[in-house]
C-alpha positions as CSV (number, residue, x, y, z in Angstrom):
1,X,-8.1,29.0,9.7
2,X,-5.7,28.7,6.8
3,X,-5.4,31.7,4.6
4,X,-6.3,30.4,1.0
5,X,-6.0,32.4,-2.2
6,X,-8.2,29.8,-3.9
7,X,-11.7,30.7,-2.7
8,X,-12.9,27.1,-3.4
9,X,-10.6,25.9,-0.6
10,X,-12.3,27.9,2.2
11,X,-15.6,26.0,2.4
12,X,-13.6,22.8,2.1
13,X,-11.4,23.7,5.1
14,X,-14.5,24.4,7.1
15,X,-15.9,21.0,6.3
16,X,-12.6,19.4,7.3
17,X,-12.4,21.2,10.6
18,X,-16.0,20.2,11.3
19,X,-15.5,16.6,10.4
20,X,-17.8,16.6,7.5
21,X,-16.9,14.2,4.6
22,X,-15.9,15.9,1.5
23,X,-18.0,15.7,-1.7
24,X,-17.0,14.8,-5.2
25,X,-16.9,18.5,-6.1
26,X,-14.6,19.2,-3.2
27,X,-12.2,16.4,-4.3
28,X,-12.1,17.9,-7.8
29,X,-11.2,21.4,-6.4
30,X,-8.4,19.8,-4.3
31,X,-6.9,18.0,-7.3
32,X,-7.0,21.1,-9.4
33,X,-6.0,23.9,-7.0
34,X,-2.8,25.9,-7.5
35,X,-2.8,27.1,-4.0
36,X,-0.4,24.4,-2.8
37,X,0.5,26.2,0.4
38,X,-3.0,26.3,1.7
39,X,-3.7,22.7,0.4
40,X,-0.6,21.5,2.3
41,X,-1.5,23.3,5.5
42,X,-5.0,21.8,5.4
43,X,-3.7,18.3,4.8
44,X,-1.0,18.7,7.5
45,X,-3.5,19.6,10.1
46,X,-5.7,16.7,9.2
47,X,-2.7,14.4,9.4
48,X,-1.8,15.7,12.8
49,X,-5.3,15.2,14.1
50,X,-4.8,11.5,13.2
51,X,-1.3,10.7,14.2
52,X,0.1,13.8,15.9
53,X,3.7,14.4,15.2
54,X,4.4,10.7,14.5
55,X,5.6,9.5,11.1
56,X,6.0,5.8,10.6
57,X,8.4,3.4,8.9
58,X,8.9,-0.3,8.9
59,X,11.9,-2.7,8.8
60,X,10.8,-5.1,6.1
61,X,11.6,-7.6,3.4
62,X,10.1,-7.0,0.0
63,X,10.1,-10.0,-2.4
64,X,8.5,-10.5,-5.9
65,X,8.2,-14.2,-5.9
66,X,7.1,-14.5,-9.6
67,X,6.7,-12.2,-12.5
68,X,4.7,-14.7,-14.5
69,X,1.3,-13.2,-15.1
70,X,-1.5,-13.5,-17.6
71,X,-3.5,-10.5,-16.7
72,X,-1.9,-8.4,-19.5
73,X,-2.5,-5.0,-17.9
74,X,-1.4,-2.2,-20.2
75,X,0.4,-0.2,-17.5
76,X,2.6,-3.1,-16.4
77,X,6.3,-3.4,-17.3
78,X,6.9,-6.3,-14.9
79,X,4.9,-9.3,-16.2
80,X,6.3,-12.0,-18.3
81,X,4.8,-15.0,-20.1
82,X,5.7,-18.4,-18.8
83,X,8.1,-19.1,-21.7
84,X,9.3,-15.5,-22.2
85,X,12.9,-14.5,-21.6
86,X,13.3,-13.0,-18.1
87,X,10.4,-15.0,-16.5
88,X,11.1,-15.7,-12.9
89,X,9.3,-18.1,-10.6
90,X,11.0,-18.7,-7.2
91,X,10.8,-22.1,-5.4
92,X,9.4,-21.8,-1.9
93,X,12.8,-22.6,-0.4
94,X,14.3,-19.7,-2.3
95,X,11.6,-17.2,-1.1
96,X,12.3,-18.2,2.5
97,X,16.0,-18.0,2.1
98,X,15.7,-14.6,0.4
99,X,13.8,-13.2,3.3
100,X,16.4,-14.5,5.8
101,X,19.6,-13.6,3.8
102,X,20.2,-10.3,5.7
103,X,19.1,-11.4,9.1
104,X,15.9,-11.5,11.1
105,X,15.6,-8.1,12.7
106,X,12.6,-6.9,10.7
107,X,8.8,-6.8,11.3
108,X,7.2,-7.4,7.9
109,X,7.5,-9.6,4.9
110,X,5.8,-8.0,1.9
111,X,5.3,-10.3,-1.1
112,X,3.4,-9.8,-4.3
113,X,3.6,-11.5,-7.6
114,X,1.5,-12.1,-10.7
115,X,-1.4,-14.2,-11.9
116,X,0.9,-17.1,-12.1
117,X,-1.1,-20.3,-13.0
118,X,1.5,-22.5,-11.3
119,X,2.7,-20.6,-8.2
120,X,-0.5,-18.8,-7.2
121,X,-1.9,-21.8,-5.5
122,X,-2.8,-22.8,-1.9
123,X,-0.6,-25.8,-2.4
124,X,2.4,-23.5,-2.8
125,X,1.5,-20.7,-0.3
126,X,0.0,-22.4,2.7
127,X,3.1,-24.5,3.6
128,X,5.4,-21.5,2.9
129,X,3.4,-19.2,5.1
130,X,3.6,-21.8,8.0
131,X,7.3,-22.0,7.6
132,X,7.6,-18.2,7.7
133,X,5.6,-18.2,11.0
134,X,7.6,-21.0,12.5
135,X,11.0,-19.4,11.5
136,X,10.0,-15.8,12.1
137,X,7.2,-15.7,14.7
138,X,7.7,-12.0,15.3
139,X,7.2,-11.0,11.7
140,X,3.8,-10.2,10.1
141,X,3.0,-11.5,6.7
142,X,1.7,-8.8,4.3
143,X,1.0,-10.9,1.2
144,X,-1.0,-10.9,-2.0
145,X,-3.3,-8.3,-3.5
146,X,-7.0,-8.5,-3.8
147,X,-6.5,-9.4,-7.5
148,X,-4.3,-12.3,-6.5
149,X,-6.8,-13.5,-4.0
150,X,-9.6,-13.3,-6.6
151,X,-7.4,-15.4,-9.0
152,X,-6.8,-17.9,-6.1
153,X,-10.6,-18.2,-5.4
154,X,-11.3,-18.8,-9.1
155,X,-8.6,-21.3,-9.5
156,X,-9.7,-23.4,-6.4
157,X,-13.3,-22.7,-7.1
158,X,-13.8,-21.5,-3.5
159,X,-15.6,-18.4,-2.2
160,X,-13.6,-15.5,-0.9
161,X,-14.5,-16.4,2.7
162,X,-13.0,-19.9,2.5
163,X,-9.8,-18.8,0.7
164,X,-9.2,-16.0,3.2
165,X,-9.9,-18.2,6.2
166,X,-7.3,-20.7,5.0
167,X,-4.8,-17.9,4.4
168,X,-5.5,-16.4,7.8
169,X,-5.1,-19.6,9.6
170,X,-1.7,-20.2,7.9
171,X,-0.6,-16.8,9.1
172,X,-1.7,-14.0,6.8
173,X,-1.8,-10.7,8.8
174,X,-2.3,-8.1,6.1
175,X,-3.4,-7.9,2.4
176,X,-1.4,-5.5,0.2
177,X,-3.3,-2.7,-1.5
178,X,-2.4,-3.4,-5.1
179,X,-4.7,-4.3,-7.9
180,X,-7.1,-1.4,-7.2
181,X,-5.7,0.7,-10.1
182,X,-8.7,2.9,-10.8
183,X,-12.2,1.6,-9.9
184,X,-13.9,3.1,-13.0
185,X,-15.4,0.4,-15.2
186,X,-14.4,2.5,-18.3
187,X,-10.8,2.5,-17.1
188,X,-10.7,-1.2,-16.3
189,X,-12.2,-2.3,-19.6
190,X,-9.6,-0.2,-21.4
191,X,-6.5,-0.9,-19.3
192,X,-6.9,-4.1,-17.1
193,X,-9.9,-6.1,-18.4
194,X,-8.5,-9.4,-17.2
195,X,-8.1,-8.3,-13.6
196,X,-10.7,-8.4,-10.7
197,X,-13.4,-5.8,-11.1
198,X,-13.9,-2.9,-8.7
199,X,-16.8,-4.5,-6.7
200,X,-14.9,-7.7,-6.1
201,X,-11.7,-5.9,-5.2
202,X,-13.6,-4.2,-2.5
203,X,-15.4,-7.3,-1.5
204,X,-12.2,-9.3,-0.9
205,X,-11.0,-6.6,1.5
206,X,-14.3,-6.3,3.3
207,X,-14.5,-10.1,3.8
208,X,-10.8,-10.0,5.0
209,X,-11.7,-7.3,7.5
210,X,-14.6,-9.3,8.8
211,X,-12.4,-12.2,9.8
212,X,-9.5,-10.2,11.3
213,X,-7.2,-9.7,8.4
214,X,-6.1,-6.0,7.9
215,X,-5.3,-4.5,4.6
216,X,-4.2,-1.4,2.7
217,X,-5.6,0.4,-0.4
218,X,-4.0,2.0,-3.4
219,X,-4.8,4.1,-6.5
220,X,-2.7,4.0,-9.7
221,X,-2.8,7.5,-11.1
222,X,-1.3,9.3,-14.0
223,X,-2.5,7.2,-17.0
224,X,-5.8,7.6,-18.9
225,X,-8.1,8.2,-15.8
226,X,-10.0,11.4,-15.4
227,X,-9.9,13.5,-12.2
228,X,-13.5,12.6,-11.7
229,X,-12.5,8.9,-11.7
230,X,-9.9,9.6,-9.1
231,X,-12.3,11.2,-6.8
232,X,-14.9,8.5,-7.3
233,X,-12.1,6.0,-6.3
234,X,-11.5,7.9,-3.1
235,X,-15.2,7.9,-2.3
236,X,-15.6,4.2,-3.0
237,X,-12.8,3.5,-0.6
238,X,-14.2,5.7,2.1
239,X,-17.6,4.0,1.8
240,X,-16.0,0.6,2.0
241,X,-14.1,1.6,5.1
242,X,-17.4,2.7,6.6
243,X,-19.1,-0.6,5.8
244,X,-16.2,-2.8,7.0
245,X,-13.4,-1.1,8.8
246,X,-10.0,-2.6,8.4
247,X,-8.0,-0.5,5.9
248,X,-4.9,0.7,7.7
249,X,-3.3,2.9,5.0
250,X,-3.9,4.4,1.6
251,X,-0.9,4.5,-0.8
252,X,-1.1,6.8,-3.9
253,X,0.9,5.0,-6.7
254,X,2.3,7.3,-9.4
255,X,2.4,5.7,-12.8
256,X,5.8,4.9,-14.3
257,X,5.8,4.8,-18.1
258,X,9.0,2.9,-19.2
259,X,8.5,-0.4,-21.0
260,X,4.7,-0.6,-21.1
261,X,1.8,0.0,-23.4
262,X,0.9,3.3,-21.8
263,X,4.3,4.9,-22.1
264,X,2.8,7.9,-24.0
265,X,1.2,9.0,-20.8
266,X,4.6,10.1,-19.5
267,X,5.6,10.7,-15.8
268,X,3.5,12.4,-13.2
269,X,4.7,15.8,-12.0
270,X,5.8,16.8,-8.5
271,X,2.7,19.0,-8.1
272,X,0.4,16.2,-9.1
273,X,2.0,13.9,-6.6
274,X,1.7,16.4,-3.8
275,X,-1.9,17.2,-4.7
276,X,-2.6,13.4,-4.5
277,X,-1.1,13.0,-1.0
278,X,-3.1,16.0,0.3
279,X,-6.3,15.1,-1.4
280,X,-6.1,11.5,-0.2
281,X,-5.6,12.8,3.4
282,X,-8.6,15.1,3.1
283,X,-11.0,12.9,1.3
284,X,-10.2,9.7,3.3
285,X,-11.2,11.0,6.6
286,X,-11.8,7.4,8.0
287,X,-8.3,6.1,7.0
288,X,-5.8,6.5,9.8
289,X,-2.6,6.6,7.5
290,X,-1.5,7.9,4.1
291,X,1.7,6.4,2.9
292,X,4.4,8.1,0.8
293,X,6.0,5.1,-0.8
294,X,9.6,6.3,-1.3
295,X,10.4,3.7,-4.0
296,X,7.8,5.3,-6.3
297,X,8.1,9.0,-5.8
298,X,11.6,9.1,-4.4
299,X,12.8,10.1,-0.9
300,X,12.9,13.8,-1.5
301,X,9.2,14.0,-2.8
302,X,8.1,11.7,0.0
303,X,9.8,13.9,2.6
304,X,7.9,16.9,1.3
305,X,4.8,14.8,1.3
306,X,5.1,14.7,5.1
307,X,4.0,18.4,4.9
308,X,1.1,17.4,2.6
309,X,-0.8,14.8,4.8
310,X,1.4,11.7,4.6
311,X,2.4,10.1,7.9
312,X,4.3,7.0,6.6
313,X,7.4,6.5,4.4
314,X,7.1,2.7,4.1
315,X,10.1,0.4,4.6
316,X,13.7,-0.4,4.3
317,X,13.0,-3.3,1.9
318,X,16.1,-5.3,2.9
319,X,19.4,-5.0,1.1
320,X,18.7,-7.1,-2.0
321,X,17.4,-6.2,-5.4
322,X,14.0,-7.7,-4.9
323,X,11.5,-5.0,-5.9
324,X,11.0,-5.4,-9.6
325,X,7.6,-4.0,-10.4
326,X,8.5,-0.3,-10.4
327,X,12.1,-0.8,-11.3
328,X,11.0,-2.5,-14.5
329,X,9.0,0.6,-15.2
330,X,11.8,3.0,-14.9
331,X,12.0,4.2,-11.2
332,X,15.4,5.7,-10.3
333,X,14.9,4.9,-6.6
334,X,17.2,2.4,-5.1
335,X,16.3,-0.9,-3.4
336,X,17.2,-0.2,0.2
337,X,17.1,2.7,2.7
338,X,18.8,2.3,6.1
339,X,16.3,3.0,8.9
340,X,18.7,5.7,10.2
341,X,18.1,7.6,7.0
342,X,14.4,7.3,7.4
343,X,14.7,8.8,10.9
344,X,16.9,11.6,9.7
345,X,14.5,12.6,6.9
346,X,11.5,12.4,9.2
347,X,13.1,14.5,11.9
348,X,14.3,17.1,9.4
349,X,10.7,17.5,8.3
350,X,9.8,18.3,12.0
351,X,8.2,14.9,12.9
352,X,8.9,12.0,15.3
353,X,10.0,8.8,13.5
354,X,8.2,5.7,14.8
355,X,9.0,2.1,13.8
356,X,5.9,0.0,13.1
357,X,4.7,-3.3,11.7
358,X,2.0,-4.0,9.1
359,X,-0.8,-3.2,11.6
360,X,0.9,-0.1,13.1
361,X,2.0,-1.6,16.4
362,X,4.9,0.6,17.5
363,X,8.4,-0.7,18.4
364,X,11.5,0.9,19.8
365,X,14.0,1.9,17.0
366,X,16.5,-0.6,18.4
367,X,14.0,-3.4,18.9
368,X,15.5,-6.8,18.1
369,X,13.8,-10.2,18.5
370,X,17.0,-11.7,19.7
371,X,17.6,-9.1,22.4
372,X,16.6,-10.3,25.8
373,X,15.3,-6.9,26.8
374,X,12.9,-6.9,23.8
375,X,11.8,-10.5,23.7
376,X,8.4,-9.6,25.2
377,X,7.7,-6.9,22.6
378,X,5.7,-9.1,20.3
379,X,2.9,-7.8,18.1
380,X,-0.4,-7.9,19.9
381,X,-3.1,-10.4,18.8
382,X,-5.7,-9.4,16.2
383,X,-8.2,-8.8,18.9
384,X,-6.1,-5.8,20.1
385,X,-6.8,-4.2,16.7
386,X,-10.5,-4.3,17.1
387,X,-11.0,-7.2,14.6
388,X,-13.3,-10.0,15.6
389,X,-11.6,-13.1,17.0
390,X,-12.4,-16.5,15.6
């Protein structure tokens, strides 16, 4: 039993140890406690029950293929209008070349863009995805957000099921977790009224899970949401995972204020970030992984987050300047971390670094698709992850 100076943490700890899902009141207590030491120890134990001493990282390529977007979300510093200075729309050949420019020894391609009326089309993406799979058969495609898929479905006038089957058959392995923001209808009306609503965000993921596509989930915190809305968001994700298992990881996304309409909200604090990691780990008892996305909170905070429930530090991101969403909003993080640095940080925190892909298959640190001794170490089929085969 953890010694807690905050009396509200003691019954919560009992629930966690007994496997009882936490309530809204519990979540609020976690987000407001000043007993960071007890909170961290609770979350650390919960993490270790899930993944032991392992902490994961991935060798990946991160590409923003377009910043043209008409959603006009108030928190966004990234989007441009089609005729606006700085608008970028990459041809498919350039996207493939960008992924390959630093070699092929990676396990994931992570691509997100905007609500681009020209690029966000099956005519653009299906051929490109097939080229990725033909060129890089060992690499998983982690593409789109639920918001982008909703936009695709509306554009092609197809139900989510049909859009997702086409994407899956072209090679989609995983849906990224963006676009969730805060599920509250009040928040979405105020901040992102032109984006998919909460019910349909969840429905896209649940349909994807039902046909063998994995996914992640996120929450954007630190703007105009209330703590109650944060906790409701956690509970909605937990219930969605119960209905349709398939979320691999949850990623807390700290708001960055530079260059957007919510700049008066300022930056999140280190304490708020650590409370979010720990609360996520304790509230989302049916999620296997909590990711500390180093490009958002920075390597040092993310290393500390490993003591607050996180078990993943995300990926190397290649060696090019391709992440533009958070860099447009003022992040001081770089674009690339050598995987040796990930291992050093993880080991210094007392954990075992493990290389993974999008669906958390594990690989040797020195795995290389062109090494004869590793050619058989391909990712297992979707059936191996418990998803139905079709």
